[in-house]
C-alpha positions in Angstrom: 189.3 113.3 163.0 191.2 113.0 166.3 189.7 112.5 169.8 190.9 111.1 173.1 189.5 108.2 175.0 188.8 110.2 178.2 187.0 112.9 176.2 184.8 110.2 174.6 183.9 108.8 178.0 182.5 112.1 179.1 179.5 111.5 176.7 179.1 107.7 176.7 179.5 105.0 179.4 181.9 102.5 178.1 184.0 99.8 179.8 186.0 98.8 176.8 189.7 99.5 176.4 190.8 102.1 173.8 192.2 99.4 171.5 188.9 97.6 171.6 187.0 100.8 170.8 189.4 101.3 167.8 188.5 97.8 166.6 184.8 98.4 166.9 185.1 101.7 165.0 186.9 100.0 162.2 184.2 97.3 162.0 181.6 100.1 161.9 183.3 101.5 158.7 185.3 104.3 160.4 188.9 103.4 159.6 191.2 104.0 162.5 194.6 105.3 161.5 196.1 105.6 164.9 195.5 104.5 168.5 198.4 105.6 170.8 199.1 107.2 174.2 198.7 111.0 174.1 201.9 111.5 176.1 204.2 108.5 175.7 207.3 110.3 176.8 206.4 111.1 180.5 208.0 108.0 182.0 210.4 109.1 184.7 208.8 112.6 185.1 207.1 113.2 188.5 205.7 115.9 190.7 208.3 117.8 192.8 208.6 120.8 195.1 211.4 123.3 195.2 212.4 123.7 198.9 215.2 126.1 198.5 217.0 128.2 195.8 220.7 129.1 196.0 222.8 131.2 193.7 225.0 129.3 191.3 228.6 130.1 192.2 229.8 130.2 188.5 226.8 131.5 186.6 224.6 134.6 187.1 221.6 133.2 185.2 221.6 129.8 186.8 220.4 128.7 190.3 220.8 125.6 192.4 217.5 124.2 193.5 216.9 121.7 196.4 214.1 119.7 195.1 211.8 117.4 197.2 210.6 114.4 195.1 208.8 112.7 198.0 211.2 110.0 198.8 214.4 112.1 198.8 215.9 115.5 198.2 217.9 116.1 195.0 219.8 119.1 193.7 219.1 120.4 190.3 220.7 123.3 188.3 218.0 125.4 186.7 217.8 128.6 184.6 214.1 129.2 184.6 213.1 132.7 185.7 210.2 131.4 187.8 212.2 128.9 189.8 211.4 129.7 193.5 211.1 128.1 196.9 207.7 126.5 197.4 206.9 126.0 193.7 205.4 122.6 192.8 206.7 121.6 189.4 207.7 118.7 187.2 211.1 117.0 187.3 212.6 114.6 184.9 214.9 112.2 186.8 218.0 110.6 185.4 216.9 107.8 182.9 213.9 109.7 181.6 213.6 110.1 177.8 211.9 113.3 176.9 210.2 114.2 173.5 212.8 114.5 170.8 214.7 111.5 172.2 216.4 113.7 174.8 217.9 111.5 177.5 218.2 113.0 181.0 221.4 112.0 182.8 223.3 113.3 185.9 225.5 116.1 184.7 227.9 118.9 185.8 226.6 122.3 184.7 229.3 125.1 185.2 231.0 123.0 187.8 227.8 122.0 189.8 226.2 118.6 189.8 222.6 118.4 188.6 220.5 115.2 189.3 217.6 115.8 187.0 215.9 118.5 185.0 213.0 120.8 186.0 210.7 120.9 182.9 208.5 123.4 181.1 205.2 122.2 179.5 206.8 122.7 176.0 209.7 120.5 176.8 207.3 117.7 177.8 205.2 118.3 174.6 202.1 119.0 176.8 201.6 122.7 175.7 203.2 125.4 173.6 203.7 127.6 176.7 207.4 128.4 177.3 207.4 131.0 180.1 209.4 128.9 182.4 209.1 125.6 184.3 205.6 124.2 185.0 203.7 125.6 187.9 201.4 122.9 189.3 198.8 122.8 192.1 200.3 122.9 195.5 198.3 119.9 196.8 199.6 117.4 194.3 201.4 114.4 195.9 205.2 114.7 195.6 206.8 111.9 193.7 203.6 111.0 191.9 204.1 110.4 188.1 203.2 113.5 186.3 200.8 111.7 183.8 198.7 110.4 186.7 198.8 113.7 188.6 197.6 115.8 185.6 195.2 113.1 184.3 197.3 112.7 181.1 197.1 109.0 181.0 194.9 109.1 177.9 194.8 107.6 174.4 194.5 109.5 171.2 192.5 107.8 168.5 192.5 109.1 164.9 189.8 108.1 162.5 190.0 108.6 158.7 186.5 109.7 157.8 184.8 109.1 154.4 183.1 112.2 152.9 179.6 110.8 153.5 180.0 110.7 157.3 180.3 114.4 158.4 178.4 113.5 161.6 181.5 111.7 162.8 183.7 114.8 162.6 182.9 115.4 166.3 183.4 113.6 169.6 179.7 113.4 170.1 179.3 111.8 166.7 181.9 109.2 167.5 180.3 108.6 170.9 177.0 108.0 169.1 178.6 105.3 167.0 180.2 103.7 170.0 176.8 103.8 171.8 175.3 101.7 168.9 177.8 99.0 169.7 177.7 99.0 173.5 174.0 99.7 173.7 174.2 103.0 175.6 172.9 106.3 174.6 175.1 109.4 174.6 174.8 112.1 177.2 175.3 115.5 175.6 176.5 118.4 177.7 173.9 120.2 179.8 173.9 123.9 178.9 172.6 126.6 181.2 173.3 130.1 180.0 173.0 133.1 182.5 171.7 136.1 180.5 171.5 139.8 181.1 167.8 140.8 181.2 166.3 144.0 179.7 168.8 144.7 177.0 167.9 145.7 173.5 169.8 143.6 170.9 172.6 146.0 169.8 173.4 144.3 166.5 171.7 143.2 163.3 172.1 140.3 160.9 171.2 140.4 157.3 171.5 137.3 155.1 171.5 138.2 151.4 172.4 134.7 150.2 170.0 132.3 152.0 170.8 129.5 149.5 174.4 129.5 150.6 173.6 130.2 154.3 170.4 128.4 155.3 171.0 129.1 159.0 172.9 131.8 160.9 172.9 132.0 164.7 174.6 135.0 166.5 175.0 136.1 170.1 176.7 139.0 171.8 178.9 138.5 174.9 180.1 141.7 176.7 182.9 142.5 179.1 184.9 139.3 178.6 188.5 138.9 179.8 190.9 137.5 177.2 193.6 135.4 178.7 195.1 131.9 178.6 192.8 128.9 178.7 192.7 126.7 181.8 195.0 123.8 181.9 192.4 121.1 181.1 191.3 123.0 177.9 194.8 123.5 176.7 195.6 119.9 177.3 192.5 118.6 175.5 193.1 120.7 172.4 196.8 119.8 172.3 195.9 116.1 172.5 194.0 116.4 169.2 196.6 118.6 167.5 195.2 122.1 168.0 197.2 125.0 169.3 196.0 127.0 172.3 195.5 130.7 171.4 193.4 132.3 174.1 190.3 131.3 176.1 187.7 132.5 173.6 189.3 131.1 170.5 190.1 127.8 172.3 186.4 127.5 173.4 185.2 127.8 169.8 187.7 125.1 168.7 186.7 122.9 171.6 183.0 123.1 170.7 183.8 122.5 167.1 185.5 119.2 168.0 182.7 118.4 170.5 179.7 119.1 168.2 181.3 119.1 164.7 179.9 122.7 164.3 182.5 125.3 163.5 182.1 128.7 165.3 183.8 132.0 164.9 184.2 134.9 167.3 184.4 138.5 166.0 185.6 141.5 168.0 182.3 143.3 168.2 183.8 146.7 168.6 185.6 146.3 165.3 182.4 145.7 163.4 181.2 148.8 161.5 177.7 149.8 162.7 177.3 146.6 164.7 176.0 144.8 161.7 176.6 141.4 160.1 175.8 141.0 156.4 176.1 137.5 154.7 176.6 138.1 151.0 178.5 136.9 147.9 181.7 138.7 147.1 181.8 141.4 144.4 183.9 141.4 141.3 187.6 141.9 142.1 186.9 142.2 145.8 189.8 141.5 148.2 190.2 140.7 151.9 193.0 139.8 154.3 192.4 136.7 156.3 193.7 135.8 159.8 196.9 134.3 158.3 197.9 137.7 157.0 197.3 136.8 153.3 195.4 139.1 151.0 192.9 137.0 149.1 191.5 137.8 145.6 187.8 136.9 145.7 185.2 136.2 143.0 181.5 136.5 142.7 180.8 132.8 143.8 182.5 133.2 147.2 180.4 133.7 150.3 181.5 136.4 152.7 180.6 137.6 156.2 180.7 141.4 156.2 180.0 144.3 158.5 178.3 147.4 157.2 181.4 148.3 155.2 183.9 145.5 154.6 184.3 141.7 154.6 185.2 140.4 158.1 185.4 136.7 157.3 185.6 134.2 154.4 182.4 132.2 155.3 183.2 128.7 156.5 186.9 128.9 155.8 188.7 131.6 157.8 188.1 134.9 159.7 189.4 138.3 158.6 192.3 140.0 160.2 190.2 143.2 160.7 187.9 141.6 163.2 190.3 139.3 165.0 189.9 138.7 168.7 193.0 139.8 170.5 194.2 140.7 174.0 192.4 144.0 173.9 189.0 142.6 173.0 186.2 143.3 175.4 183.0 142.4 173.5 182.6 139.6 171.1 179.9 138.5 168.6 179.8 134.7 168.3 178.8 133.1 165.1 177.4 129.6 164.6 176.2 129.0 161.1 175.3 126.4 158.4 176.8 127.1 155.0 176.2 125.3 151.7 178.8 122.5 151.3 179.3 123.1 147.6 179.9 126.8 148.1 182.5 126.3 150.8 184.2 123.5 148.8 184.4 125.7 145.8 185.8 128.7 147.7 188.4 126.6 149.6 189.5 124.9 146.4 189.9 128.1 144.4 191.9 129.8 147.2 193.8 126.6 148.0 192.9 126.8 151.7 192.1 124.0 154.0 191.0 124.6 157.6 189.3 122.5 160.3 186.1 124.6 159.7 186.2 124.1 155.9 186.8 120.4 156.4 183.5 120.1 158.1 181.5 122.6 156.0 182.6 121.0 152.8 181.1 117.7 153.9 177.9 119.2 155.3 177.1 120.2 158.9 173.8 119.7 160.6 171.7 122.9 160.5 170.1 121.8 163.8 173.5 121.7 165.6 174.1 125.5 165.1 172.0 126.7 168.1 173.1 123.8 170.4 176.8 124.5 169.7 176.1 128.2 170.3 174.6 127.6 173.7 177.5 125.3 174.7 180.1 127.9 173.6 178.3 130.7 175.4 178.1 128.6 178.6 181.9 128.0 178.5 182.7 131.6 177.7 180.7 132.8 180.6 182.5 130.3 182.8 186.1 130.8 181.5 186.1 134.4 180.2 183.7 136.0 182.7 181.5 137.5 180.0 178.0 138.9 180.3 175.6 137.2 177.9 173.2 139.6 176.2 169.7 138.2 176.3 168.3 136.9 173.0 170.2 136.8 169.7 169.6 136.1 166.1 168.7 132.8 164.6 168.1 133.2 160.9 166.6 130.1 159.2 165.9 129.7 155.5 164.3 126.6 153.9 165.7 123.8 156.0 164.6 120.4 154.7 162.3 118.3 156.8 163.7 115.0 158.1 163.3 112.3 155.5 161.2 109.2 156.3 162.2 105.9 154.7 160.3 102.6 154.7 162.4 99.6 155.8 161.1 96.1 155.0 162.1 93.5 157.6 161.8 90.7 155.1 164.1 92.5 152.7 166.6 93.3 155.4 166.7 89.6 156.6 167.1 88.4 153.0 170.0 90.7 152.2 171.8 90.0 155.5 171.1 86.3 155.7 169.7 86.6 159.2 166.2 86.0 160.6 165.5 89.4 162.1 162.4 90.7 163.9 161.0 94.2 163.7 161.9 94.7 167.4 165.5 93.7 166.8 165.8 96.1 163.8 164.1 98.9 165.7 166.4 98.5 168.7 169.5 98.6 166.5 168.4 101.8 164.6 167.3 103.7 167.7 170.7 103.1 169.3 172.1 105.6 166.9 169.2 108.1 167.4 167.1 107.1 164.3 163.4 107.5 165.1 161.5 104.3 164.3 157.8 103.6 164.1 155.8 100.6 162.9 154.1 100.9 159.5 152.7 97.3 159.1 153.7 93.8 160.1 156.7 93.8 157.8 157.6 97.5 157.5 159.1 100.2 159.8 159.0 103.9 159.1 162.4 105.3 159.9 162.9 109.1 160.3 166.4 110.1 159.5 167.9 112.8 161.7 169.4 115.9 160.0 172.9 114.9 161.0 172.8 111.7 158.9 173.1 113.1 155.4 174.2 109.7 154.1 170.9 107.9 154.7 168.7 108.3 151.6 167.3 104.9 150.6 166.2 101.6 152.2 169.5 99.9 151.3 171.3 102.5 153.4 169.3 101.5 156.4 170.0 97.8 155.7 173.7 98.7 155.8 173.2 100.5 159.1 171.7 97.3 160.6 174.6 95.2 159.2 177.2 97.7 160.6 175.7 97.7 164.1 175.0 94.0 164.3 178.6 93.4 163.1 179.7 92.2 159.7 181.5 89.3 161.5 178.1 88.1 162.8 176.6 87.8 159.3 176.5 84.1 158.1 178.6 83.1 155.1 176.9 81.3 152.2 177.6 80.3 148.7 176.1 82.8 146.3 173.2 81.7 144.3 174.1 82.4 140.7 171.3 82.1 138.1 172.3 79.7 135.3 171.1 81.9 132.5 173.1 83.6 129.9 172.7 87.4 130.3 171.7 89.5 127.3 174.7 91.0 125.7 174.9 94.8 125.2 175.6 95.3 121.5 177.3 98.6 122.2 179.7 97.0 124.7 180.4 94.1 122.3 181.1 96.5 119.4 183.4 98.6 121.6 185.4 95.5 122.6 185.6 94.4 119.0 186.8 97.8 117.8 189.3 98.0 120.6 190.8 94.6 119.7 191.0 95.5 116.0 192.9 98.8 116.8 195.1 97.1 119.3 196.1 94.7 116.6 196.9 97.6 114.3 199.5 98.9 116.9 197.3 101.4 118.8 197.1 101.9 122.5 193.7 102.8 124.1 193.5 106.1 126.1 190.9 106.8 128.7 190.8 110.6 129.4 188.6 112.6 131.8 185.2 113.8 130.5 185.9 117.0 132.4 188.1 119.3 130.3 189.3 122.9 130.0 187.4 125.5 127.9 190.8 126.4 126.5 190.8 123.1 124.5 188.1 124.5 122.2 190.2 127.6 121.6 193.3 125.6 120.8 191.3 123.5 118.4 190.4 126.6 116.5 186.6 126.1 116.6 184.5 129.0 115.3 182.4 130.9 117.8 179.2 129.5 116.3 180.5 125.9 116.2 178.0 123.6 117.9 180.9 122.1 119.9 181.4 125.5 121.6 178.1 124.9 123.4 179.1 122.9 126.5 177.8 121.5 129.7 179.4 123.5 132.5 180.1 122.0 135.9 178.6 123.9 138.9 181.4 122.6 141.2 184.5 121.8 139.1 187.4 120.0 140.7 189.7 122.6 139.0 189.5 125.3 136.5 191.0 123.0 133.8 188.1 120.5 134.4 185.2 122.9 134.4 183.3 121.8 131.2 182.3 118.4 129.8 184.0 117.5 126.5 182.3 117.9 123.1 185.2 116.3 121.2 187.8 113.6 122.1 190.6 115.1 119.9 192.1 117.7 122.2 192.8 115.3 125.1 194.4 112.8 122.6 196.6 115.6 121.3 197.6 116.4 124.9 198.5 112.7 125.4 200.6 112.8 122.2 202.4 115.9 123.2 203.3 114.4 126.6 204.6 111.3 124.9 206.7 113.4 122.4 208.1 115.5 125.3 209.3 112.2 126.9 211.2 111.1 123.8 208.4 108.9 122.5 207.4 110.5 119.2 206.0 107.3 117.6 202.4 107.4 118.9 199.2 105.6 118.0 196.4 106.3 120.4 192.6 105.9 120.2 189.7 106.6 122.5 186.1 105.5 122.5 184.0 107.6 124.8 181.0 109.9 125.2 180.9 113.5 124.3 178.3 115.8 125.8 176.0 118.4 124.1 173.6 120.5 126.2 169.9 120.2 125.3 168.4 123.2 127.2 166.5 122.0 130.3 166.6 118.4 129.2 169.4 116.0 129.9 172.5 116.5 127.8 172.9 114.4 124.6 175.7 111.9 125.0 176.8 110.4 121.7 179.7 108.0 121.5 182.8 108.9 119.4 185.8 107.0 118.2 188.8 109.2 117.7 192.4 108.1 116.9 195.7 109.9 116.4 198.8 108.7 114.6 202.3 110.2 114.5 205.9 109.3 114.0 207.4 106.3 112.2 205.2 103.8 110.4 206.9 100.7 112.1 209.0 101.9 115.0 209.1 98.3 116.4 211.0 97.0 113.3 213.5 99.8 112.3 215.9 97.4 110.5 213.1 96.1 108.2 211.2 99.3 107.5 213.7 102.0 108.3 212.4 105.5 109.3 209.4 105.5 107.0 207.0 108.2 108.3 203.3 107.7 108.8 201.3 109.2 105.9 197.6 109.7 104.9 197.6 106.2 103.3 198.3 104.7 106.7 195.3 106.5 108.0 193.1 105.2 105.2 194.5 101.8 105.7 193.5 101.9 109.4 190.0 102.9 108.5 189.8 100.3 105.7 191.0 97.5 108.0 188.7 98.5 110.8 185.7 98.6 108.5 186.6 95.3 106.7 187.1 93.6 110.1 183.7 94.8 111.2 182.1 93.6 107.9 181.6 97.0 106.4 182.8 96.8 102.8 181.2 99.7 101.1 183.6 102.5 102.1 184.0 105.7 100.2 186.1 108.8 100.8 185.2 112.4 99.8 187.4 115.4 99.8 186.7 117.9 102.6 184.9 117.4 105.9 182.9 120.2 107.3 183.2 119.1 110.9 187.0 119.0 110.8 187.6 122.1 108.7 188.6 124.1 111.8 191.5 121.8 112.7 192.2 119.6 109.7 194.6 120.4 106.8 192.3 121.1 103.9 194.6 119.5 101.3 194.3 116.0 102.9 190.9 116.2 104.7 188.6 113.4 103.8 185.0 112.5 104.7 184.5 108.8 105.5 181.2 107.1 104.3 179.9 103.6 104.7 176.9 102.5 102.7 176.6 106.1 101.6 176.2 107.4 105.2 178.6 110.0 106.6 180.5 108.4 109.6 183.2 111.0 110.2 186.5 112.3 108.9 190.2 111.7 108.7 193.2 113.6 107.6 196.2 115.7 108.9 195.9 118.0 111.9 196.5 121.6 110.7 200.0 122.9 111.6 198.6 126.0 113.4 196.6 123.7 115.7 199.6 121.5 116.4 201.6 124.7 117.2 198.9 125.8 119.7 199.1 122.4 121.4 202.9 122.5 121.5 203.4 119.6 119.1 206.3 119.8 116.7 205.6 116.7 114.5 203.0 115.8 111.9 199.8 114.3 113.3 197.1 112.3 111.5 193.6 111.8 113.0 190.5 109.7 112.5 187.2 110.9 114.1 184.1 108.6 113.7 180.6 108.6 115.0 180.7 105.3 117.1 176.9 105.1 117.4 176.4 105.3 113.6 179.2 102.8 113.2 177.3 100.3 115.3 174.1 100.9 113.3 175.5 100.0 109.9 174.3 96.8 108.2 177.1 94.2 108.3 178.0 92.0 105.4 177.7 88.4 106.4 180.9 86.4 106.2 180.9 84.0 103.2 183.3 81.1 102.6 184.4 79.8 99.2 186.7 77.0 98.0 190.2 77.9 97.1 190.4 78.8 93.4 191.4 75.9 91.1 192.3 78.0 88.1 195.0 80.6 87.7 194.4 84.4 87.6 195.7 86.9 85.1 196.3 90.6 85.8 195.8 93.3 83.2 196.6 97.0 83.8 195.0 100.1 82.4 195.9 103.8 82.8 193.3 106.4 82.4 193.6 110.2 82.2 190.7 111.5 84.3 189.8 114.9 85.8 191.3 115.7 89.2 187.9 115.7 90.8 187.4 112.0 90.1 188.1 109.9 93.3 190.2 106.8 93.0 187.8 104.9 95.1 184.9 105.7 92.7 187.0 104.2 89.8 187.7 101.0 91.7 184.1 100.7 92.8 182.9 101.1 89.2 185.2 98.3 88.0 184.3 95.8 90.8 180.6 96.7 90.5 180.5 96.3 86.7 178.8 92.9 86.9 181.5 90.9 85.2 181.9 87.5 87.0 185.5 87.0 86.0 186.7 90.3 87.7 188.1 89.3 91.0 189.8 92.5 92.2 190.9 96.0 91.2 193.5 98.2 92.9 195.2 101.4 92.1 199.0 101.1 91.9 200.0 104.5 90.6 198.7 108.1 90.4 200.7 110.5 88.2 200.6 114.3 87.6 203.1 116.4 85.9 205.0 116.2 82.6 202.8 115.5 79.6 199.7 115.5 81.7 197.2 118.2 81.0 196.5 120.7 83.9 193.5 119.6 85.9 194.0 116.0 84.9 195.7 113.0 86.5 196.8 109.6 85.3 195.4 106.7 87.4 196.9 103.2 86.8 194.7 100.3 87.9 195.6 96.6 88.0 192.6 94.3 87.4 192.7 90.7 88.4 190.7 88.3 86.3 189.9 84.6 87.2 187.2 82.1 86.3 185.9 79.6 88.7 185.1 77.1 85.9 188.1 77.2 83.5 191.4 78.7 82.7 191.0 82.1 81.0 192.3 82.8 77.5 193.5 86.1 76.3 190.5 86.6 74.0 187.9 86.3 76.7 189.9 88.5 79.0 190.4 91.1 76.3 186.7 91.4 75.6 185.9 92.1 79.2 188.9 94.4 79.6 187.7 96.5 76.6 184.2 96.8 78.1 185.7 98.1 81.3 187.9 100.6 79.4 184.9 101.9 77.5 182.7 102.1 80.6 185.4 104.0 82.5 186.0 106.5 79.7 182.3 107.1 79.4 181.6 107.4 83.1 184.5 109.5 84.2 185.1 111.6 81.1 188.5 110.0 80.7 190.8 108.8 78.0 193.0 105.8 77.8 196.6 106.7 78.3 198.9 104.9 75.8 202.2 103.4 77.0 
């Protein structure tokens, strides 16, 4: 938001220097980006009068001008078509440095000496006008510096506004903030509008989308004269970076900067049937905006239309078919309040950003629409000679009543560390136009004006008091920290523990957006009736690829992996712990936590000399799960073939369900090749997907400590032929759970299928470690237990002992 110091002083009495104003605004929370002279390059430029004009002896298009600069006469060579005797203009004398670092020096031009340069407004960066040299008022003192003569000695201040302060996107809003510091109230412009009496209103306004347009004010002005704006208006707009177009358009821009209320002028004679219709766009509807670009619209975009066609993209830009031009005679002026979300969505989809959309996206005051209209009508009548048709349209939908907030004086004093009275607090708040009334001895009732959309709670009012008193006036004190140990969140502790375990296993943690693209679910191959297809859809997405909330963590991790692989980093181990979101009808969405990890590339990329190029396989995945569960104290892990949740994207041959204590926690396996192709991944990828909430609810096995064994162990092997359906984990669990005290450990060291093995069978070789805590084992005692185990395994798993 840009404004000038002189413009500000039209609405608030202030004796402070511009730099001091900038300091105060920064302390008020309005960050000042720039505070600099509007026209720094006018030193050496003064008012002069051309006394005589002579032909140039060596050039047809140049003339020699005798110029009076007050103290002396100088001769200047000039090529401007409007150079004539008696013209008061601007001259840059030798030594002046003009915009663009152009240095003026005495020079010979086609053989004639020139002691300066007669300047146009564009050459001085005052205006875009380039019709010739400047034509100034005849009564200006000759020799006076141009900046002083034209009241250009001004300072431009630029403020970087936060989205919650749309009220400060106007000079009056900034003046209100300054008034809170200096203790003066603002003086808004007085508007008196001369109207034509006895005229029927020759236009209609129909608002078909009141939710997106809660207020629409329109007035008709006839017989205007389109032309250039007066100098003061051009200069004021140029100082804040706006280009002068014509008097009517410049007035709408001026009032927008003054009140923060965007306006738009339509050529009334170009509106079909003299009618305005505010509606949503139709499917596949198009319109051409003022910049000459044809825009493809959708059904969520708000339009201003006449009886036949769209004439403006509401709150963003007008249409080319209703543009005010030099032939315009009658205009319909619009001052409206549009829904901030609707305008933000439209501007975002069309990739458009205008001064109007900047304000509407943040929210404009619905009560400002008629005030801005009256101000604009007043200026148009004065500067464009229009006749104001009596009456107008002021459509109002459901505009919220001003909110009333209770503010406790004791609470305010405690938070700020200052002993404050009710009168002090009331004085501070009324200085920025908040209505204050006593409620009881310790409480004020504060009515929030419609332009302060950021004030919603008591703490917001406390912040206002702190801002206006001055943060530097608040006393400093050591914080009082209660010496109690806070209750620990079990979920947070588990998350930290799981993260540390996986980091120790070589993983990196990913934190992805919860907002994702609907295309992710298609790429993952989920069926149409899969519950993960039911998503929470955002009403106002930041972008099309962030329009729903995720129902699974896997797609984002696959995207992360693809980006790494595309940047020559194929060895990837990533995990994410985060919420997924499932809609629950009218209730709040369900937000379970998931733990998902992906592995790809080499097993040990950090030690290639030791491990070579061994690729990650399914046993690495099972090892990760086993290590995670063991570190957490979950020792009863089982795997089952197949996993219904992952069938859509997991390779069926390696897909496993993961259970702990008999409860299904998730799945692991290989991502199906078709899914990898859809994501643009050219290497094998393994995944683990667990229910984090269930993981945290599992009973943990307490840690137990035992003395180091005193007696040696012995290891005996057995090889059993068992059906393919028998899981190796079941066999190991059967051995360790057999109740034999000398069995210390059992592990599978070989699985064989093929030659001499019957179809549908497999050979599983298991090493069993035996040890006694009381004595050294002999072969006979071990053999008895070993035979029991063999008999039990043959019976339980319908197997047979495989002879060597």
